[in-house]
C-alpha positions as CSV (number, residue, x, y, z in Angstrom):
1,X,-29.6,71.8,60.3
2,X,-30.6,75.3,59.7
3,X,-31.4,74.3,56.1
4,X,-34.1,72.0,57.4
5,X,-36.0,74.6,59.4
6,X,-36.1,78.3,58.5
7,X,-35.5,80.8,61.2
8,X,-39.2,81.4,61.6
9,X,-40.0,77.8,61.8
10,X,-38.7,77.5,65.4
11,X,-40.5,80.2,67.3
12,X,-39.4,81.5,70.7
13,X,-40.8,79.6,73.6
14,X,-44.6,80.2,73.6
15,X,-45.8,82.7,76.1
16,X,-42.4,84.1,76.8
17,X,-41.2,87.4,75.3
18,X,-37.8,87.4,73.5
19,X,-36.2,89.6,76.2
20,X,-37.5,87.4,78.9
21,X,-36.3,84.3,77.2
22,X,-32.8,85.9,76.9
23,X,-32.9,86.7,80.6
24,X,-34.0,83.1,81.4
25,X,-31.2,81.5,79.3
26,X,-28.5,83.8,80.8
27,X,-29.7,83.5,84.4
28,X,-30.6,87.2,84.8
29,X,-34.3,86.6,85.1
30,X,-34.3,86.2,88.8
31,X,-32.6,89.6,89.3
32,X,-34.7,91.5,86.7
33,X,-37.0,94.1,88.2
34,X,-39.6,93.5,85.4
35,X,-39.8,89.8,86.1
36,X,-40.1,90.4,89.9
37,X,-43.1,92.7,89.2
38,X,-44.9,89.9,87.4
39,X,-44.8,87.7,90.4
40,X,-42.9,84.5,91.3
41,X,-45.8,82.2,90.6
42,X,-46.6,83.6,87.2
43,X,-42.9,83.3,86.2
44,X,-42.8,79.7,87.3
45,X,-45.9,78.8,85.3
46,X,-44.5,80.6,82.2
47,X,-41.2,78.8,82.5
48,X,-42.8,75.4,82.6
49,X,-44.8,76.3,79.6
50,X,-41.7,77.4,77.8
51,X,-39.8,74.1,78.6
52,X,-42.7,72.0,77.4
53,X,-43.0,74.0,74.2
54,X,-39.3,73.8,73.6
55,X,-39.2,70.0,74.0
56,X,-42.0,69.7,71.5
57,X,-40.2,71.9,69.0
58,X,-37.0,69.8,69.4
59,X,-38.9,66.6,68.8
60,X,-40.5,68.0,65.6
61,X,-37.0,69.1,64.4
62,X,-35.5,65.7,65.1
63,X,-38.3,64.0,63.1
64,X,-37.8,66.4,60.2
65,X,-34.1,65.7,60.2
66,X,-34.5,62.0,60.1
67,X,-37.1,62.2,57.4
68,X,-34.8,64.4,55.3
69,X,-31.8,62.0,55.7
70,X,-34.1,59.2,54.5
71,X,-35.1,60.9,51.3
72,X,-36.9,64.1,52.0
73,X,-39.9,65.6,53.8
74,X,-43.3,66.0,52.0
75,X,-43.9,69.5,51.0
76,X,-40.3,70.5,51.5
77,X,-37.2,70.1,49.4
78,X,-33.5,70.1,50.1
79,X,-32.9,72.7,47.4
80,X,-34.4,75.5,49.4
81,X,-37.5,77.7,49.2
82,X,-37.7,77.5,45.4
83,X,-39.2,74.0,45.6
84,X,-36.7,72.4,43.1
85,X,-34.5,69.6,44.5
86,X,-31.1,69.7,42.8
87,X,-29.7,67.0,45.1
88,X,-32.6,64.7,44.5
89,X,-32.3,65.1,40.7
90,X,-28.6,64.2,40.9
91,X,-29.3,61.2,43.1
92,X,-31.9,59.9,40.6
93,X,-29.2,59.8,37.9
94,X,-27.2,56.6,37.7
95,X,-23.5,56.6,38.6
96,X,-21.1,56.7,35.5
97,X,-20.0,53.2,34.4
98,X,-16.4,52.3,34.9
99,X,-14.4,50.7,32.1
100,X,-11.0,49.1,32.0
101,X,-8.4,48.1,29.5
102,X,-8.8,44.5,28.3
103,X,-5.0,44.0,28.6
104,X,-4.2,46.1,31.6
105,X,-6.9,45.9,34.2
106,X,-5.2,48.6,36.3
107,X,-6.0,51.2,33.7
108,X,-9.6,52.4,34.1
109,X,-11.8,55.2,32.7
110,X,-15.4,56.3,32.6
111,X,-15.0,57.0,28.8
112,X,-15.3,53.8,26.7
113,X,-13.6,55.6,23.8
114,X,-10.5,56.5,25.8
115,X,-7.3,54.6,24.9
116,X,-4.9,52.8,27.2
117,X,-1.6,54.6,27.6
118,X,0.2,51.3,27.8
119,X,-1.1,49.4,24.7
120,X,-3.3,52.0,22.9
121,X,-6.3,49.8,23.1
122,X,-9.8,51.2,23.8
123,X,-10.7,51.2,27.5
124,X,-14.1,49.6,26.9
125,X,-14.3,46.5,29.0
126,X,-16.9,47.0,31.8
127,X,-15.5,46.7,35.3
128,X,-17.6,44.3,37.4
129,X,-19.5,46.0,40.1
130,X,-17.6,44.1,42.8
131,X,-14.3,45.1,41.4
132,X,-15.4,48.7,41.0
133,X,-16.5,48.8,44.6
134,X,-13.2,47.3,45.7
135,X,-11.4,50.0,43.9
136,X,-13.4,52.6,45.6
137,X,-12.3,51.3,49.0
138,X,-8.6,51.2,48.2
139,X,-8.0,47.6,47.0
140,X,-4.9,47.2,44.9
141,X,-4.2,43.9,43.2
142,X,-1.0,42.1,42.2
143,X,-0.2,39.0,40.3
144,X,1.7,36.0,41.7
145,X,4.9,36.0,39.5
146,X,7.9,33.7,39.2
147,X,11.1,35.6,39.1
148,X,14.6,35.8,40.4
149,X,15.0,37.1,43.9
150,X,17.8,39.6,43.8
151,X,19.3,41.1,47.0
152,X,21.9,43.8,47.5
153,X,24.3,42.4,50.1
154,X,26.4,45.0,51.9
155,X,29.5,43.8,53.7
156,X,32.4,45.4,55.5
157,X,35.8,44.7,53.9
158,X,39.4,45.1,55.0
159,X,42.3,45.6,52.6
160,X,45.0,42.9,52.8
161,X,48.1,42.1,50.7
162,X,47.7,39.6,47.9
163,X,49.3,36.5,49.5
164,X,50.6,35.4,46.1
165,X,52.5,38.7,45.9
166,X,54.2,38.5,49.3
167,X,57.8,37.3,49.7
168,X,59.5,36.3,52.9
169,X,63.3,36.9,52.5
170,X,65.4,34.1,54.1
171,X,69.0,33.0,53.9
172,X,70.3,29.5,53.3
173,X,73.4,30.2,55.4
174,X,74.4,30.8,59.0
175,X,76.2,34.0,59.7
176,X,76.1,37.5,61.0
177,X,74.5,40.7,59.7
178,X,77.4,43.1,59.1
179,X,75.4,45.9,57.4
180,X,71.7,46.7,57.1
181,X,71.0,48.4,53.8
182,X,67.2,48.8,54.2
183,X,66.4,50.0,57.7
184,X,62.8,51.2,57.5
185,X,59.5,49.3,57.4
186,X,57.4,50.5,54.5
187,X,60.4,51.4,52.3
188,X,59.9,50.6,48.6
189,X,62.4,48.1,47.2
190,X,63.1,46.8,43.7
191,X,63.7,43.2,42.6
192,X,67.4,42.4,43.0
193,X,68.0,45.4,45.4
194,X,70.4,44.5,48.2
195,X,68.7,44.5,51.6
196,X,71.7,43.6,53.8
197,X,75.2,42.3,53.8
198,X,76.3,39.3,55.9
199,X,79.3,37.2,56.6
200,X,79.0,33.5,56.4
201,X,81.9,31.1,57.0
202,X,80.2,28.5,54.9
203,X,79.9,30.8,51.9
204,X,83.4,32.1,52.3
205,X,84.8,28.5,52.3
206,X,82.7,27.7,49.2
207,X,84.2,30.7,47.4
208,X,87.7,29.5,48.3
209,X,87.0,26.0,47.0
210,X,85.7,27.4,43.8
211,X,88.8,29.4,43.1
212,X,91.0,26.5,44.1
213,X,89.2,24.1,41.7
214,X,89.5,26.6,38.8
215,X,93.3,26.8,39.4
216,X,93.6,23.0,39.6
217,X,91.4,22.4,36.5
218,X,93.6,24.6,34.5
219,X,96.3,22.0,34.6
220,X,94.1,19.1,33.5
221,X,94.6,17.9,29.9
222,X,91.0,16.6,29.6
223,X,89.0,19.6,28.7
224,X,85.7,18.0,29.4
225,X,86.7,17.0,32.9
226,X,88.0,20.4,33.6
227,X,84.8,22.1,32.5
228,X,82.6,19.7,34.5
229,X,84.7,20.3,37.7
230,X,84.5,24.1,37.4
231,X,80.8,24.0,36.6
232,X,80.0,21.8,39.7
233,X,81.9,24.3,42.0
234,X,80.1,27.2,40.4
235,X,76.7,25.6,40.8
236,X,77.3,25.2,44.5
237,X,77.8,28.9,44.9
238,X,74.6,29.5,42.9
239,X,72.6,27.2,45.2
240,X,73.7,29.3,48.1
241,X,72.1,32.3,46.4
242,X,75.3,34.0,45.3
243,X,74.4,36.0,42.2
244,X,76.2,35.2,38.9
245,X,77.6,38.7,38.7
246,X,79.4,38.3,42.1
247,X,80.7,34.9,41.0
248,X,82.2,36.5,37.9
249,X,83.7,39.2,40.1
250,X,85.6,36.8,42.3
251,X,86.8,34.9,39.2
252,X,88.3,38.1,37.9
253,X,89.8,39.1,41.3
254,X,90.9,35.7,42.3
255,X,90.0,36.4,46.0
256,X,86.8,35.4,47.9
257,X,84.5,38.1,49.3
258,X,84.0,38.4,53.0
259,X,80.6,40.1,53.0
260,X,77.9,39.0,50.6
261,X,74.7,40.9,49.9
262,X,71.2,39.4,50.3
263,X,68.8,40.8,47.7
264,X,65.1,41.2,47.4
265,X,63.3,38.7,45.2
266,X,60.3,40.9,44.2
267,X,59.5,44.6,43.9
268,X,57.2,46.1,46.5
269,X,57.3,47.6,49.9
270,X,58.8,46.2,53.1
271,X,56.0,45.1,55.4
272,X,58.2,43.8,58.2
273,X,61.9,43.7,59.2
274,X,63.0,41.2,61.8
275,X,66.8,41.7,62.0
276,X,69.3,44.4,62.9
277,X,73.0,44.9,62.3
278,X,75.1,42.4,64.3
279,X,72.2,39.8,64.4
280,X,73.1,36.2,64.0
281,X,70.9,34.4,61.5
282,X,70.4,30.8,60.5
283,X,68.7,29.1,57.6
284,X,64.9,29.6,57.9
285,X,65.2,33.0,59.8
286,X,62.5,35.4,58.5
287,X,64.6,38.5,57.7
288,X,62.2,40.7,55.7
289,X,58.6,40.5,54.4
290,X,58.1,42.3,51.1
291,X,54.8,42.7,49.4
292,X,53.8,43.9,45.9
293,X,50.7,46.1,46.6
294,X,49.9,46.9,43.0
295,X,47.1,44.4,43.4
296,X,45.4,43.8,46.7
297,X,42.7,41.8,48.4
298,X,39.6,43.0,50.2
299,X,38.4,40.5,52.7
300,X,34.6,40.9,53.2
301,X,32.5,39.4,55.9
302,X,29.1,38.4,54.6
303,X,26.2,37.3,56.8
304,X,25.5,33.5,56.8
305,X,22.0,34.0,55.5
306,X,23.2,36.1,52.5
307,X,26.2,34.1,51.5
308,X,24.4,31.4,49.5
309,X,24.1,33.5,46.3
310,X,27.7,34.7,46.1
311,X,29.8,33.0,43.4
312,X,33.4,33.4,42.3
313,X,33.8,35.7,39.3
314,X,31.0,38.2,40.4
315,X,31.8,41.9,40.1
316,X,31.1,44.3,42.9
317,X,31.6,48.0,43.6
318,X,33.9,48.9,46.5
319,X,34.1,52.1,48.4
320,X,36.6,52.9,51.1
321,X,36.4,55.2,54.1
322,X,39.6,57.0,53.1
323,X,38.2,57.8,49.6
324,X,34.4,58.0,49.9
325,X,34.0,59.7,46.5
326,X,35.8,56.9,44.6
327,X,34.1,53.7,43.5
328,X,36.4,50.8,42.6
329,X,35.5,47.6,40.9
330,X,36.5,44.3,42.5
331,X,36.0,40.7,41.5
332,X,35.0,37.8,43.8
333,X,38.0,35.5,43.7
334,X,37.1,33.0,46.4
335,X,34.4,32.2,48.9
336,X,35.9,30.6,52.0
337,X,34.5,27.2,52.9
338,X,33.9,27.8,56.6
339,X,31.7,30.0,58.8
340,X,33.0,32.1,61.7
341,X,31.3,30.7,64.7
342,X,31.5,33.9,66.7
343,X,30.1,36.3,64.1
344,X,28.2,33.7,61.9
345,X,29.7,35.3,58.8
346,X,31.4,33.8,55.7
347,X,34.6,35.4,54.4
348,X,34.7,36.4,50.8
349,X,37.9,37.4,49.0
350,X,37.8,40.2,46.6
351,X,40.6,41.2,44.3
352,X,41.2,44.7,42.8
353,X,43.9,46.7,41.2
354,X,45.9,49.3,43.2
355,X,48.2,50.9,40.7
356,X,48.7,54.1,42.6
357,X,49.2,52.3,45.9
358,X,46.5,54.4,47.5
359,X,44.9,51.3,49.2
360,X,46.9,50.2,52.2
361,X,46.6,47.0,54.2
362,X,44.1,47.5,57.0
363,X,41.9,50.1,55.3
364,X,38.2,49.6,55.8
365,X,35.7,49.6,52.9
366,X,32.2,48.5,52.0
367,X,31.3,46.0,49.3
368,X,27.9,45.9,47.7
369,X,27.2,42.5,46.1
370,X,24.1,42.0,44.0
371,X,23.3,38.3,44.4
372,X,20.5,36.0,43.1
373,X,19.1,34.2,46.0
374,X,16.6,32.0,44.3
375,X,14.0,31.8,41.5
376,X,10.7,31.6,43.1
377,X,7.1,32.7,43.3
378,X,6.9,36.2,44.7
379,X,4.1,38.7,45.8
380,X,4.3,42.1,47.4
381,X,5.1,41.7,51.0
382,X,2.0,43.6,52.1
383,X,-0.2,41.1,50.4
384,X,0.5,38.5,53.1
385,X,-1.1,39.1,56.5
386,X,0.0,37.4,59.7
387,X,-2.3,36.1,62.5
388,X,0.5,35.1,64.8
389,X,0.4,31.4,63.9
390,X,-0.7,31.5,60.3
391,X,-0.2,33.7,57.2
392,X,-3.0,34.5,54.8
393,X,-3.3,36.0,51.3
394,X,-6.6,37.2,49.8
395,X,-7.0,35.7,46.3
396,X,-9.1,37.6,43.8
397,X,-11.8,35.2,42.4
398,X,-14.2,35.6,39.5
399,X,-16.7,38.4,39.9
400,X,-14.3,40.4,42.1
401,X,-14.8,38.3,45.3
402,X,-11.9,37.4,47.6
403,X,-10.8,34.1,49.0
404,X,-8.6,34.0,52.2
405,X,-6.0,31.3,51.7
406,X,-3.2,30.2,54.0
407,X,0.3,30.5,52.6
408,X,3.8,29.6,53.5
409,X,6.4,32.3,52.9
410,X,10.2,32.3,52.6
411,X,12.7,35.1,52.2
412,X,11.7,38.8,52.1
413,X,13.8,40.9,49.7
414,X,12.9,44.5,49.8
415,X,9.2,44.8,49.1
416,X,9.0,41.3,47.6
417,X,8.1,38.1,49.6
418,X,8.9,34.6,48.5
419,X,5.9,32.2,48.4
420,X,6.7,28.5,49.2
421,X,3.2,27.1,49.0
422,X,-0.5,28.2,48.9
423,X,-0.5,30.3,45.7
424,X,0.0,29.5,42.0
425,X,1.7,31.5,39.3
426,X,-0.6,33.9,37.6
427,X,-3.2,34.2,40.4
428,X,-4.2,37.7,41.6
429,X,-4.0,38.7,45.2
430,X,-5.0,41.7,47.2
431,X,-1.9,43.7,47.6
432,X,-3.3,46.5,49.8
433,X,-6.6,47.7,51.1
434,X,-7.7,50.2,53.7
435,X,-10.3,47.9,55.1
436,X,-7.8,45.0,55.8
437,X,-6.4,45.3,59.3
438,X,-3.5,43.2,60.6
439,X,-4.7,42.5,64.1
440,X,-5.4,38.9,64.8
441,X,-9.0,39.3,65.9
442,X,-9.9,41.5,63.0
443,X,-8.4,39.2,60.5
444,X,-10.1,36.2,61.9
445,X,-13.4,37.9,61.8
446,X,-12.9,39.0,58.2
447,X,-11.9,35.4,57.2
448,X,-14.9,33.9,58.9
449,X,-17.2,36.4,57.3
450,X,-15.9,35.8,53.8
451,X,-16.2,32.0,54.2
452,X,-19.8,32.4,55.1
């Protein structure tokens, strides 16, 4: 407060020289030879006088300071020795009026001739004093809106073969594997490619019967009966999965074949091989599993709370750990009807193309599904304050006042919060303010004060 009292306004303690005062304040007075020569009694008396005088000066300084903070001291000015008070003159001038855009109340200016950058209208609507004061203390408003709540659902996914493109290779005969033509799991195969050769007594006997019937039918005079008899025998061989080319071959040779090849029914890769050379097989034995991996599934596990908005036909980007820089597009083909009780997740089947066969069964990936959870009233999440047992929002009323109102909230998606009850569409609420605190006691006090 040196500007309140000049340096000469506060004199040294009366009756005490400056050098003696310095000695007194630093504790050297008792050791000073000059002070000792003046006598102990005289020093004590002068010290008391100095203390009393100093206290009086401090009281006067405090009074002057309080008077200055309340508006000035008679005969003195805040502006200095010149006698003109610049601060007082500025204080006497009214604060500039604040205006806002009639269409966008968040756009304000002190110039009524300025134009709104959003709609190009003049910013000439006076801001109510309460609203202007609220703006000065950090109040930000937001409208209660009805909109779709969108959420980005992230789910782990595992590549699996398309079950509609998986073939289990069986035989309809009993017999022995005489030769294994595809020996490795993972080997690519083509449709019609031989996988193994086997000997079956039943098939060998059926070939003999066919050849015998052909020779017998040749002696029949009834051509229709002969053709029907030969066709029936040939159909039996076909039902035993003997290819037409091999049937034609035994017709030409006139002798049955001992070993017959078992061929793949689809093109793909061998996922499993369950037999070896010399194995005895029966009808129903699973010999090979072949899958076409040109199109695969990705089985994603979605949290129960987020699965409600997922629908078949939705598109989603997929990234895989093996190829982090590649984003693939998948389609939701099916949402499974049950929930896993141990993980509380719902399985979602995604389908995607795999022309280069880069995606392999068992690979991990991540799906990002943008789902619409609900169409509801929403406000910024920070507009709702919790007291522990109740939630409140401060509604902006006419004149810039605020009304605390209890609300019921639902889902929170990002920075948006669903409002179930308590607010109406179009109302304005306080979205943030530095003076609102979220402690239970402080909020209750603020609510009681506003209600009074």
